[in-house]
VOLUM-638538 format. One record per residue (C-alpha): residue number from 1; chain; x, y, z. Coordinates in Angstrom, 1 decimal, decimal comma. Last residue first. Layout:
<recs>
(NUM A (X Y Z))
...
</recs>
This chain:
<recs>
(342 A (-11,5 -14,0 17,8))
(341 A (-8,1 -13,5 16,1))
(340 A (-6,4 -13,7 19,5))
(339 A (-3,5 -11,5 20,5))
(338 A (-1,2 -13,1 23,2))
(337 A (2,3 -13,8 21,9))
(336 A (2,8 -11,1 19,4))
(335 A (0,8 -8,9 21,8))
(334 A (3,8 -8,8 24,1))
(333 A (5,6 -6,6 21,5))
(332 A (3,1 -3,9 22,2))
(331 A (0,6 -2,2 19,9))
(330 A (-1,4 0,7 21,4))
(329 A (-0,2 3,6 19,2))
(328 A (-3,8 4,0 17,9))
(327 A (-3,1 2,8 14,4))
(326 A (-0,7 0,3 15,9))
(325 A (-3,8 -1,5 17,4))
(324 A (-5,0 -2,0 13,8))
(323 A (-1,7 -3,6 12,9))
(322 A (-2,1 -6,0 15,8))
(321 A (-5,7 -6,8 14,8))
(320 A (-4,6 -7,4 11,2))
(319 A (-1,8 -9,8 12,4))
(318 A (-4,4 -11,9 14,2))
(317 A (-6,9 -11,7 11,3))
(316 A (-4,3 -13,1 8,9))
(315 A (-3,4 -15,9 11,3))
(314 A (-7,0 -16,8 11,9))
(313 A (-7,8 -16,7 8,2))
(312 A (-5,0 -19,1 7,4))
(311 A (-6,2 -21,5 10,1))
(310 A (-9,8 -21,3 8,7))
(309 A (-8,5 -22,0 5,2))
(308 A (-6,3 -25,0 6,3))
(307 A (-8,6 -27,8 5,0))
(306 A (-8,3 -26,2 1,5))
(305 A (-4,5 -26,5 1,5))
(304 A (-2,5 -23,9 -0,3))
(303 A (-0,2 -23,4 2,7))
(302 A (-3,0 -21,7 4,7))
(301 A (-0,7 -21,0 7,7))
(300 A (2,1 -19,8 5,5))
(299 A (-0,2 -17,4 3,6))
(298 A (-1,8 -16,1 6,8))
(297 A (1,6 -15,3 8,3))
(296 A (2,7 -13,5 5,1))
(295 A (-0,5 -11,5 4,4))
(294 A (-0,4 -8,4 6,5))
(293 A (3,4 -7,6 6,2))
(292 A (3,4 -9,0 2,6))
(291 A (0,9 -6,4 1,4))
(290 A (0,5 -3,4 3,6))
(289 A (-1,4 -0,3 3,0))
(288 A (-1,2 1,2 6,5))
(287 A (-2,3 4,2 8,5))
(286 A (-1,1 7,6 9,7))
(285 A (-4,2 9,8 9,6))
(284 A (-3,1 13,4 8,7))
(283 A (-2,0 16,5 10,5))
(282 A (-0,6 14,4 13,4))
(281 A (-1,7 13,8 16,9))
(280 A (0,5 11,9 19,4))
(279 A (3,9 10,3 19,2))
(278 A (2,3 6,8 19,8))
(277 A (1,0 7,0 16,2))
(276 A (4,6 7,1 14,8))
(275 A (5,8 4,3 17,2))
(274 A (2,9 2,1 16,2))
(273 A (3,7 2,4 12,5))
(272 A (7,3 1,2 13,3))
(271 A (6,2 -1,6 15,5))
(270 A (3,7 -3,0 13,0))
(269 A (6,0 -2,9 10,0))
(268 A (8,8 -4,4 12,1))
(267 A (6,6 -7,3 13,3))
(266 A (5,3 -8,1 9,8))
(265 A (8,9 -8,1 8,5))
(264 A (10,0 -5,0 6,6))
(263 A (11,0 -5,1 2,9))
(262 A (8,5 -2,5 1,8))
(261 A (5,7 -2,2 4,3))
(260 A (3,8 0,5 2,4))
(259 A (2,5 3,4 4,5))
(258 A (-1,0 4,8 4,2))
(257 A (-0,8 8,5 4,7))
(256 A (-4,2 10,1 5,2))
(255 A (-6,6 12,9 4,6))
(254 A (-4,3 15,1 2,5))
(253 A (-5,3 18,7 3,3))
(252 A (-2,5 18,8 5,9))
(251 A (0,0 19,2 3,0))
(250 A (2,8 16,7 2,9))
(249 A (6,4 18,0 2,6))
(248 A (8,0 19,3 5,8))
(247 A (5,6 17,4 8,1))
(246 A (6,4 14,3 6,1))
(245 A (10,1 14,4 6,8))
(244 A (9,7 15,1 10,5))
(243 A (7,1 12,3 10,8))
(242 A (9,5 9,8 9,1))
(241 A (12,6 10,9 11,1))
(240 A (10,8 10,6 14,4))
(239 A (9,1 7,3 13,6))
(238 A (12,3 5,7 12,3))
(237 A (14,2 6,7 15,4))
(236 A (11,4 5,4 17,6))
(235 A (11,2 2,1 15,7))
(234 A (14,9 1,7 16,4))
(233 A (17,4 2,4 13,6))
(232 A (19,9 0,2 11,8))
(231 A (23,6 1,2 11,4))
(230 A (25,8 -0,8 9,1))
(229 A (23,3 -0,4 6,3))
(228 A (22,5 -3,5 4,2))
(227 A (18,7 -3,3 4,5))
(226 A (18,9 0,5 3,7))
(225 A (18,1 2,8 6,6))
(224 A (14,4 3,8 7,2))
(223 A (12,2 6,8 6,4))
(222 A (8,9 5,0 5,9))
(221 A (7,9 4,4 2,3))
(220 A (5,0 6,2 0,8))
(219 A (1,3 5,6 0,0))
(218 A (-0,4 9,1 -0,2))
(217 A (-4,2 9,3 -0,3))
(216 A (-6,4 11,4 -2,6))
(215 A (-9,8 13,2 -2,4))
(214 A (-8,8 16,0 0,0))
(213 A (-5,8 16,8 -2,2))
(212 A (-8,1 17,7 -5,1))
(211 A (-5,5 17,4 -7,9))
(210 A (-5,0 20,5 -10,0))
(209 A (-2,3 18,9 -12,3))
(208 A (0,2 21,6 -11,2))
(207 A (-0,7 20,9 -7,6))
(206 A (0,0 17,2 -8,0))
(205 A (3,3 18,1 -9,8))
(204 A (4,5 20,2 -6,9))
(203 A (3,2 17,5 -4,5))
(202 A (5,3 14,8 -6,1))
(201 A (8,4 17,0 -6,3))
(200 A (8,4 17,8 -2,6))
(199 A (7,7 14,1 -1,9))
(198 A (10,8 13,0 -3,8))
(197 A (13,1 15,6 -2,3))
(196 A (11,9 14,6 1,2))
(195 A (12,3 10,9 0,5))
(194 A (15,8 11,4 -0,9))
(193 A (17,0 13,3 2,2))
(192 A (15,3 11,0 4,6))
(191 A (16,7 7,9 2,9))
(190 A (20,2 9,5 3,1))
(189 A (19,8 10,1 6,8))
(188 A (18,7 6,5 7,3))
(187 A (22,1 5,4 5,9))
(186 A (22,5 3,8 2,5))
(185 A (23,5 0,1 2,3))
(184 A (21,2 -1,1 -0,5))
(183 A (17,6 -1,9 -1,0))
(182 A (15,1 0,0 1,1))
(181 A (13,4 1,5 -1,9))
(180 A (12,1 5,0 -2,1))
(179 A (8,5 4,3 -3,0))
(178 A (6,3 7,1 -4,6))
(177 A (2,8 5,7 -4,2))
(176 A (-0,2 8,0 -5,0))
(175 A (-3,5 6,4 -4,1))
(174 A (-6,0 7,9 -6,4))
(173 A (-9,7 8,1 -5,4))
(172 A (-11,9 7,2 -8,4))
(171 A (-14,6 9,5 -9,9))
(170 A (-13,2 9,1 -13,4))
(169 A (-11,8 12,7 -13,5))
(168 A (-10,3 11,9 -10,1))
(167 A (-8,5 8,9 -11,5))
(166 A (-7,3 10,8 -14,6))
(165 A (-5,8 13,5 -12,4))
(164 A (-4,1 11,0 -10,2))
(163 A (-2,5 9,2 -13,2))
(162 A (-1,1 12,5 -14,5))
(161 A (0,2 13,3 -11,0))
(160 A (2,0 10,0 -10,7))
(159 A (3,5 10,4 -14,1))
(158 A (4,8 13,9 -13,2))
(157 A (6,3 12,5 -10,0))
(156 A (8,0 9,7 -11,9))
(155 A (9,6 12,2 -14,3))
(154 A (10,6 14,5 -11,5))
(153 A (12,4 11,9 -9,5))
(152 A (14,1 10,5 -12,6))
(151 A (15,3 14,0 -13,6))
(150 A (16,5 14,8 -10,1))
(149 A (18,9 11,8 -10,3))
(148 A (18,5 9,0 -7,8))
(147 A (21,2 8,1 -8,0))
(146 A (24,9 8,9 -8,1))
(145 A (25,9 5,6 -6,5))
(144 A (22,6 4,2 -5,2))
(143 A (19,2 5,0 -3,9))
(142 A (16,4 3,7 -6,1))
(141 A (13,0 5,5 -6,6))
(140 A (10,1 3,3 -7,7))
(139 A (6,7 4,8 -8,7))
(138 A (3,6 2,9 -7,8))
(137 A (0,1 3,7 -9,1))
(136 A (-3,0 2,8 -7,0))
(135 A (-6,8 3,0 -7,5))
(134 A (-10,0 3,8 -5,6))
(133 A (-13,7 3,0 -6,0))
(132 A (-13,4 -0,2 -8,0))
(131 A (-16,8 -1,8 -8,7))
(130 A (-16,5 -3,4 -12,2))
(129 A (-18,0 -0,3 -13,7))
(128 A (-15,3 1,8 -12,0))
(127 A (-12,7 -0,5 -13,5))
(126 A (-14,1 -0,1 -17,0))
(125 A (-14,0 3,7 -16,8))
(124 A (-10,5 3,5 -15,3))
(123 A (-9,4 1,4 -18,3))
(122 A (-10,6 4,0 -20,7))
(121 A (-8,8 6,8 -19,0))
(120 A (-5,7 4,6 -18,7))
(119 A (-5,3 4,0 -22,4))
(118 A (-1,7 5,0 -22,4))
(117 A (-0,7 6,0 -18,8))
(116 A (0,6 2,6 -17,9))
(115 A (4,4 2,9 -17,3))
(114 A (6,5 3,5 -14,3))
(113 A (10,0 4,9 -14,8))
(112 A (13,1 3,2 -13,4))
(111 A (16,7 4,1 -12,5))
(110 A (19,8 2,0 -12,5))
(109 A (21,3 3,5 -15,7))
(108 A (19,6 6,7 -16,8))
(107 A (19,8 6,8 -20,6))
(106 A (16,3 5,3 -21,0))
(105 A (14,5 4,8 -17,6))
(104 A (14,3 1,0 -17,2))
(103 A (10,7 -0,2 -16,6))
(102 A (8,4 0,0 -13,5))
(101 A (5,1 -1,8 -13,9))
(100 A (1,8 -1,6 -15,8))
(99 A (0,1 0,9 -13,5))
(98 A (-3,6 0,5 -12,6))
(97 A (-3,7 -1,3 -9,3))
(96 A (-7,4 -1,6 -8,3))
(95 A (-9,6 -0,8 -5,3))
(94 A (-12,6 -2,4 -3,6))
(93 A (-13,9 -0,7 -0,4))
(92 A (-14,6 -3,1 2,6))
(91 A (-17,9 -3,1 4,4))
(90 A (-18,0 -6,9 4,3))
(89 A (-20,8 -6,9 1,7))
(88 A (-18,7 -4,5 -0,4))
(87 A (-15,8 -6,9 -0,2))
(86 A (-17,8 -9,9 -1,5))
(85 A (-19,3 -7,6 -4,2))
(84 A (-15,8 -6,6 -5,5))
(83 A (-14,9 -10,3 -5,3))
(82 A (-17,7 -11,1 -7,7))
(81 A (-20,3 -13,5 -6,2))
(80 A (-20,4 -17,0 -7,7))
(79 A (-20,6 -19,0 -4,5))
(78 A (-16,9 -19,9 -4,7))
(77 A (-15,8 -16,3 -4,9))
(76 A (-15,5 -14,6 -8,2))
(75 A (-12,7 -13,2 -10,4))
(74 A (-12,7 -10,0 -12,5))
(73 A (-11,2 -7,8 -9,8))
(72 A (-8,6 -10,5 -9,2))
(71 A (-7,3 -10,6 -12,8))
(70 A (-6,8 -6,8 -12,8))
(69 A (-5,0 -6,9 -9,4))
(68 A (-6,9 -5,8 -6,4))
(67 A (-6,1 -3,1 -3,7))
(66 A (-8,3 -3,9 -0,7))
(65 A (-10,1 -1,3 1,4))
(64 A (-11,0 -0,5 5,0))
(63 A (-9,3 -3,6 6,6))
(62 A (-9,1 -3,9 10,4))
(61 A (-12,7 -4,6 11,6))
(60 A (-14,0 -5,3 8,0))
(59 A (-11,9 -8,5 7,9))
(58 A (-13,6 -10,1 11,0))
(57 A (-15,1 -13,1 9,2))
(56 A (-12,2 -13,7 6,8))
(55 A (-13,9 -13,9 3,4))
(54 A (-11,4 -11,6 1,6))
(53 A (-8,3 -13,4 2,7))
(52 A (-9,3 -17,0 1,9))
(51 A (-10,9 -15,7 -1,4))
(50 A (-7,6 -14,2 -2,3))
(49 A (-5,9 -17,6 -1,9))
(48 A (-8,6 -19,4 -3,8))
(47 A (-8,4 -17,1 -6,7))
(46 A (-4,6 -17,3 -6,9))
(45 A (-4,8 -21,1 -6,7))
(44 A (-7,4 -21,1 -9,4))
(43 A (-5,4 -18,9 -11,8))
(42 A (-2,3 -21,1 -11,3))
(41 A (0,8 -20,0 -9,3))
(40 A (2,0 -23,5 -8,3))
(39 A (2,3 -24,0 -4,5))
(38 A (5,5 -24,9 -2,8))
(37 A (4,8 -22,7 0,3))
(36 A (7,6 -20,2 -0,4))
(35 A (7,0 -20,8 -4,2))
(34 A (3,6 -19,2 -3,7))
(33 A (5,1 -15,9 -2,7))
(32 A (7,4 -15,9 -5,7))
(31 A (4,5 -16,7 -8,0))
(30 A (2,5 -13,9 -6,4))
(29 A (5,3 -11,5 -7,4))
(28 A (5,6 -12,6 -11,0))
(27 A (1,9 -12,6 -11,7))
(26 A (1,6 -9,1 -10,2))
(25 A (0,6 -8,7 -6,6))
(24 A (-2,5 -6,5 -6,1))
(23 A (-3,5 -7,8 -2,6))
(22 A (-2,5 -4,6 -0,8))
(21 A (-4,7 -4,6 2,3))
(20 A (-5,7 -1,1 3,3))
(19 A (-6,1 0,3 6,8))
(18 A (-8,4 0,4 9,8))
(17 A (-8,3 1,5 13,4))
(16 A (-9,8 4,9 12,8))
(15 A (-11,1 5,3 9,2))
(14 A (-8,3 5,8 6,7))
(13 A (-10,1 4,4 3,6))
(12 A (-13,3 6,1 4,8))
(11 A (-11,6 9,4 4,6))
(10 A (-10,6 8,8 1,0))
(9 A (-14,1 7,7 0,1))
(8 A (-15,7 10,8 1,7))
(7 A (-13,1 13,1 0,0))
(6 A (-13,9 11,5 -3,4))
(5 A (-17,6 12,1 -2,8))
(4 A (-16,9 15,8 -2,0))
(3 A (-14,9 16,1 -5,2))
(2 A (-18,0 14,9 -7,0))
(1 A (-18,4 11,3 -8,3))
</recs>
């Protein structure tokens, strides 16, 4: 894939009104999600759940791409068609999570480093053969007493850039995900400071690794106070701080920013994205790469019951249409009561 092909795919992933579904939950994370509906996390249950999401009739109207887990990329729908092919038929681009998780950073208590670079070149070749056209790597930055340190920020930024370079070499669009966590009681201003420092380091290392910015996407956190912060912000405050921070750090050559939903509720993630897009034009597309915020209502409506597949798909599509409206700054709280999945 040429740099131009990478840019075409990156732009397609942030097409107007669309965003990315993060369905790449690790075994541990999907087990927690299934526990909320009293469902065992077996391979067949995981397969059935992803099939429910991917075969939603209107999925291509609000989803441009899906990030898959290694197991999911190798699974098939009930009729025997590989999930990557199911998505292709729906006009949705298949992607793959390639990092192997965040581990403790030696000698830096409370901080993490993401692993998975060993053997990544070979894995990317296989994933491309299996149909993946983009990939994702998540770095975790924690705000706490004396952290994050500059070393942990730079170490994670360097790993993100190495991953991105290997992706582009393999003809795969890299989604670069530096997540400043919402956990803790830090103020929104502290989140903005750490996010700005993190993004500055990430783009320094991306430049050093000669990344084609037009052929990548950024998946960051929004600038938002910690969950336990005394003062919480309105969607407008979150939008203003986030856009200000990103205008200072993210080159206009990047086609799009696909926000993660972090610890936000579906309603919060939708309202906050809407407030950013309602501000007017930005140098990049402001889109979504939501996991729980897109899935949660559909998961609960499905409940692991085959007879409830259509109900689960309706709830999933309903949230998708609201998040799609937020891409245009046209979401309103009233839609929570009136939007139809039809």
